[in-house]
C-alpha positions in Angstrom: 132.8 155.3 83.9 129.9 153.1 84.9 129.2 152.5 88.5 129.6 148.8 89.2 127.7 147.2 92.0 129.2 143.8 92.7 127.6 141.7 95.4 128.3 138.1 96.3 124.9 137.2 94.9 125.6 139.0 91.6 129.0 137.5 91.3 127.8 134.0 91.8 124.8 134.5 89.5 127.2 135.9 86.8 129.2 132.7 86.9 126.2 130.6 86.2 124.8 133.0 83.5 127.9 133.2 81.3 127.4 129.9 79.6 123.8 130.5 78.3 124.6 134.0 77.3 127.7 132.9 75.3 126.1 130.0 73.3 126.2 130.8 69.7 128.0 134.1 70.2 131.3 134.6 68.4 131.9 138.2 69.7 130.6 141.5 68.7 131.4 142.8 65.3 131.5 146.5 64.3 128.1 147.4 63.0 126.3 144.6 64.9 123.5 145.4 67.3 122.7 142.9 70.1 119.2 143.5 71.3 117.2 142.1 74.2 113.5 141.9 73.3 110.4 140.1 74.7 108.9 137.2 72.9 105.3 138.0 72.2 104.4 137.6 68.5 103.5 141.2 67.9 106.7 142.4 69.7 108.9 140.1 67.6 107.1 141.0 64.4 107.6 144.7 65.0 111.3 144.3 65.7 111.9 142.2 62.7 110.1 144.7 60.5 112.1 147.5 62.0 115.3 145.5 61.3 114.2 144.9 57.7 113.5 148.5 57.0 116.6 149.8 58.8 118.8 147.4 56.8 117.3 148.8 53.5 119.2 152.0 54.3 122.0 150.5 56.3 122.8 147.2 54.6 126.1 146.7 56.5 124.4 146.6 60.0 123.7 143.2 61.4 121.5 142.2 64.3 121.5 139.6 67.0 118.3 139.3 69.0 117.8 137.4 72.3 114.4 136.9 74.0 114.3 138.5 77.4 111.3 138.5 79.7 110.5 141.8 81.3 109.7 140.2 84.6 113.3 139.3 85.4 114.9 142.1 83.3 116.5 144.2 86.0 118.6 141.5 87.6 119.5 139.9 84.3 120.6 143.3 83.0 122.6 144.1 86.1 124.4 140.8 85.7 125.1 141.2 82.0 126.6 144.7 82.4 129.3 143.2 84.7 130.6 141.3 81.7 131.0 141.7 78.0 127.8 140.2 76.7 125.5 143.0 77.6 122.9 144.2 75.0 123.3 147.3 73.0 119.6 147.9 73.2 117.1 146.5 75.7 113.3 146.6 76.0 112.5 147.7 79.6 109.6 148.7 81.8 110.2 152.4 82.4 110.0 151.9 86.1 113.6 150.6 86.0 115.0 153.6 84.0 115.7 156.0 86.9 117.7 153.3 88.8 119.6 152.3 85.7 120.3 156.0 84.9 121.4 156.7 88.5 123.9 153.8 88.2 125.1 155.2 84.8 124.3 151.9 83.1 122.1 153.4 80.3 122.9 156.2 77.9 122.0 159.8 78.8 120.2 160.4 75.5 119.8 164.1 76.0 123.6 164.5 76.3 124.4 161.9 73.6 122.2 163.2 70.8 121.0 166.8 70.4 117.9 165.6 68.5 116.4 163.8 71.5 115.2 166.9 73.3 114.0 168.6 70.1 112.9 166.6 67.1 112.3 163.4 69.0 110.6 165.1 71.9 108.2 166.9 69.6 106.9 163.6 68.2 106.0 162.0 71.6 102.7 162.6 73.3 103.2 165.2 76.1 101.8 163.1 79.0 104.2 160.2 78.1 107.5 162.1 78.0 108.2 162.6 81.7 108.3 158.8 82.4 111.5 158.6 80.3 113.4 161.2 82.2 115.8 161.2 85.2 116.8 164.5 86.7 115.6 166.3 83.6 117.5 164.2 81.0 116.0 161.5 78.7 117.4 158.0 79.3 114.8 156.0 77.3 112.6 156.2 74.3 109.0 155.0 74.7 107.5 152.2 72.6 104.0 151.7 74.1 101.8 152.9 76.9 98.9 151.6 78.9 96.5 153.1 81.4 93.8 151.5 83.5 90.0 152.0 83.3 87.2 150.6 85.4 86.0 147.4 83.9 82.7 145.9 85.0 80.6 142.7 84.4 77.3 143.8 83.0 75.8 140.3 83.2 76.7 139.9 86.9 75.4 143.4 87.8 72.0 142.7 86.1 71.8 139.4 88.1 72.6 141.1 91.4 70.2 144.0 90.9 67.4 141.8 89.7 67.7 139.5 92.7 67.3 142.5 95.0 64.3 143.9 93.1 66.1 146.5 91.0 66.8 146.9 87.3 70.4 147.6 86.3 71.2 150.0 83.5 74.3 151.7 82.2 73.3 154.8 84.2 74.1 152.7 87.3 77.8 152.4 86.4 79.6 154.2 89.3 81.7 157.3 88.6 82.6 158.1 92.2 83.9 156.2 95.2 80.7 156.6 97.1 78.7 155.2 94.2 81.0 152.2 94.0 80.6 151.6 97.8 76.8 151.7 97.3 76.9 149.1 94.6 79.4 147.0 96.6 77.0 146.9 99.5 74.4 145.4 97.1 76.8 142.5 96.4 77.1 141.8 100.1 73.3 141.8 100.4 73.1 139.4 97.5 75.6 137.0 99.1 73.6 137.1 102.3 70.3 136.5 100.4 71.8 133.5 98.6 73.8 132.2 101.5 77.0 132.6 99.6 80.2 132.5 101.7 83.9 131.8 101.2 85.0 130.9 97.7 81.3 130.9 96.5 80.6 134.5 97.5 80.5 137.2 94.8 83.2 139.9 95.1 82.2 143.5 94.6 85.6 145.0 93.7 89.1 143.8 93.7 92.2 146.0 94.3 95.7 144.7 93.3 96.8 143.1 96.6 98.9 140.1 97.4 102.6 139.3 96.9 102.2 138.4 93.2 100.8 141.8 92.3 103.2 144.3 93.8 103.7 146.4 90.6 100.0 146.8 90.1 99.4 147.3 93.9 101.9 150.2 94.1 100.6 151.7 90.9 97.1 151.5 92.4 98.2 153.5 95.4 100.0 156.1 93.2 96.7 156.5 91.3 94.6 156.8 94.5 97.1 159.3 95.9 96.7 161.5 92.8 93.0 161.3 92.9 93.0 162.4 96.5 95.2 165.4 95.5 98.4 163.9 96.9 101.7 162.6 95.5 104.4 160.2 96.5 107.3 162.6 96.0 107.7 166.2 94.9 108.4 166.9 91.2 112.1 167.4 91.9 112.3 164.0 93.7 114.0 165.7 96.6 111.2 165.4 99.2 109.1 162.4 100.3 105.4 163.1 100.5 104.1 159.7 101.5 102.8 160.9 104.9 100.2 163.5 103.9 96.5 163.9 104.7 95.7 163.0 101.1 97.6 159.7 101.2 96.4 158.8 104.7 92.8 159.2 103.4 93.6 157.1 100.4 94.9 154.4 102.7 91.7 154.7 104.8 89.7 154.0 101.7 91.7 150.9 101.0 91.3 149.8 104.6 87.6 150.3 104.3 87.4 147.8 101.4 88.9 145.1 103.6 86.8 146.0 106.6 83.5 145.8 104.7 84.5 142.7 102.7 84.3 144.6 99.5 87.8 143.6 98.3 89.8 140.5 99.1 93.4 140.4 100.2 94.5 138.8 96.9 93.9 140.4 93.5 91.1 138.4 91.8 91.7 139.1 88.1 91.0 135.4 87.2 87.8 135.4 89.2 86.7 138.5 87.3 87.0 136.7 84.1 85.0 133.8 85.6 82.0 136.1 86.4 82.5 136.3 90.1 83.7 139.9 90.5 81.7 143.1 89.7 84.5 145.7 89.2 88.2 145.7 88.5 90.7 148.2 87.1 92.6 146.9 84.1 94.4 148.1 80.9 93.7 147.8 77.2 95.7 144.6 76.9 92.6 142.8 78.3 90.2 144.0 75.5 90.6 140.9 73.3 90.6 138.6 76.4 87.2 139.8 77.5 85.8 139.7 74.0 86.8 136.0 74.0 85.1 135.4 77.3 81.9 137.1 75.9 82.0 134.8 72.9 82.6 131.7 75.0 80.5 132.3 78.1 78.1 135.0 77.2 79.4 137.5 79.9 79.1 141.1 78.7 81.7 143.6 79.9 81.8 147.4 80.0 84.6 149.9 80.3 84.3 153.3 82.1 86.7 156.0 83.2 88.5 155.7 86.6 86.5 156.7 89.6 86.9 160.0 91.4 87.6 159.5 95.1 86.4 162.8 96.6 84.0 165.7 95.7 85.3 167.7 92.8 88.2 165.3 92.5 90.2 164.1 89.5 90.4 160.6 88.1 94.0 159.9 87.2 95.0 156.4 86.2 98.5 155.1 86.8 100.6 155.2 83.7 102.6 152.2 82.4 105.3 152.6 79.7 107.6 150.2 78.0 110.7 151.8 76.5 114.0 151.2 74.8 117.4 151.9 76.4 120.9 151.8 75.2 123.7 150.5 77.3 126.1 153.3 78.2 129.6 153.2 76.9 129.1 150.3 74.5 131.1 150.1 71.3 127.9 150.3 69.3 126.3 153.1 71.4 125.9 155.6 68.6 124.4 152.9 66.3 122.1 151.7 69.0 120.7 155.2 69.6 120.2 155.7 65.9 118.2 152.5 65.6 116.1 153.4 68.6 115.2 156.7 67.0 114.4 154.9 63.7 112.1 152.5 65.6 110.3 155.2 67.4 109.7 157.4 64.4 108.5 154.7 62.0 104.7 154.6 62.1 104.4 151.2 60.5 106.7 149.6 63.1 105.0 151.4 66.1 101.5 150.5 64.9 102.5 146.9 64.2 103.7 146.6 67.8 100.9 148.4 69.6 97.9 147.3 67.6 99.0 143.7 67.9 99.2 143.9 71.7 96.3 146.3 72.3 98.7 148.8 73.8 98.6 152.6 73.3 100.7 154.5 70.8 103.2 157.0 72.2 103.7 159.3 69.2 101.5 162.1 67.9 101.5 160.5 64.4 100.2 157.1 65.5 97.8 158.0 68.3 95.3 159.3 65.7 95.2 155.9 63.9 91.6 154.8 63.4 92.2 151.6 65.2 92.3 153.5 68.5 89.0 155.3 68.0 86.7 152.5 66.8 83.9 151.0 68.9 82.9 151.8 72.5 86.0 150.6 74.3 89.1 152.3 72.8 87.7 155.8 73.2 87.5 155.2 77.0 91.2 154.4 77.1 92.2 157.2 74.8 90.3 159.7 77.0 91.8 158.2 80.1 95.3 158.9 78.6 94.6 162.6 79.3 94.2 161.8 83.0 97.3 159.9 84.1 100.0 160.0 86.8 103.4 158.4 86.4 105.3 156.6 89.0 108.0 158.8 90.6 111.1 158.9 88.4 113.3 158.1 91.4 116.1 155.5 91.6 114.5 154.4 94.9 111.2 153.4 93.2 112.0 149.7 92.8 112.4 149.4 96.6 109.5 151.8 97.3 107.2 149.8 95.0 107.6 146.6 97.0 107.0 148.3 100.3 104.0 150.4 99.1 102.4 147.3 97.6 102.8 145.3 100.7 101.3 148.2 102.7 98.2 148.1 100.4 97.8 144.4 101.1 98.3 144.9 104.9 95.6 147.6 104.9 93.2 145.1 103.3 94.0 142.4 105.8 94.0 144.8 108.8 97.6 144.2 109.7 98.6 147.9 109.4 96.8 151.1 109.9 96.7 154.1 107.5 98.7 156.4 109.8 101.6 153.9 109.6 102.4 155.5 106.3 104.7 157.6 108.4 107.0 154.6 108.8 107.6 154.4 105.0 107.8 158.2 104.8 110.6 158.3 107.3 112.5 155.3 106.0 112.6 156.4 102.4 113.0 160.1 103.3 116.3 159.3 105.0 117.6 157.9 101.8 117.0 161.0 99.7 
């Protein structure tokens, strides 16, 4: 029996959402799958191809597909499951899977299908499997992954170095925190030399901060925690570890960025593309974007592994995964799980999806595709995939993500101090 969370807000929203959901729907027929799926060209193309191939062996199955943005997925899904027009299959950021699993809204695949933890598990890249689990059971099947690497503007770096009497080369790309701080100090000297202030000043490095970048801000802290030797929670998700010496030191580094003017309080991804920022951490979905900027404006960009933050430290990147889930208890639950397995194990479909979006494959049979080893950029991302840390698979993470991201912003602005991590530690620890 699904746990239902009915709030006044959800009830009111449901009333206003019934009509758009119901338009064109004459009820669910046996053998029909209703799927929520995002609307990017490559995503739609991959789904349509999967449907075409699946119907070749299952001609009596029909499909109904509705575009659904990932940004407002969680609330929309919660509302839909209160009624009858919920999807059989949904495309979801894996960050929501533990909370949906805790509420028993999505299928426990490990219990539902004996192949999930054997044949299917064997086909998924080892580092990507844990993000689909909740309390040891699989509740989602991954579609694509992404990691971050350090992206830098070679053209801007050459200009800064030359103005200060140096010659920049690839050997000057920082691999440690201290090296990044040294380069950042050169940017400040350049601004002073040129009299650049306010919106005209060059920005050395930008960390995901600001209210519009909470997901990336929290992921940045998870990554920095791991690189300092810390963690957010223990592996069993029974103990909060936010307040630790490693995490406080990570917070001090973020605070230092704000104090020195090395990173602004709002993430400057757009300014990086405009040639105003030296360094940023971004994923493979940006590869084509930066190539277009190179073609249009002449800026040359480079990609390097994530920085280590301490001596003999590691360089984990946060891991992002998009997955498929099946709504628990639906009339077509078995059919939904079967189609999800088909999608995951069909190399043509998976490559169509991931190559079209510049995202990373999740299966052993697709990760060796030549597309992901060509040139100088993809090998950096593929190597970084061996050094990742997933967000905690806790049902509390959605709330924790917001507060951790806001804490990152407040460290940059000086509103909060690193030691105040104890407040978050205590607050979320009480909810375990």
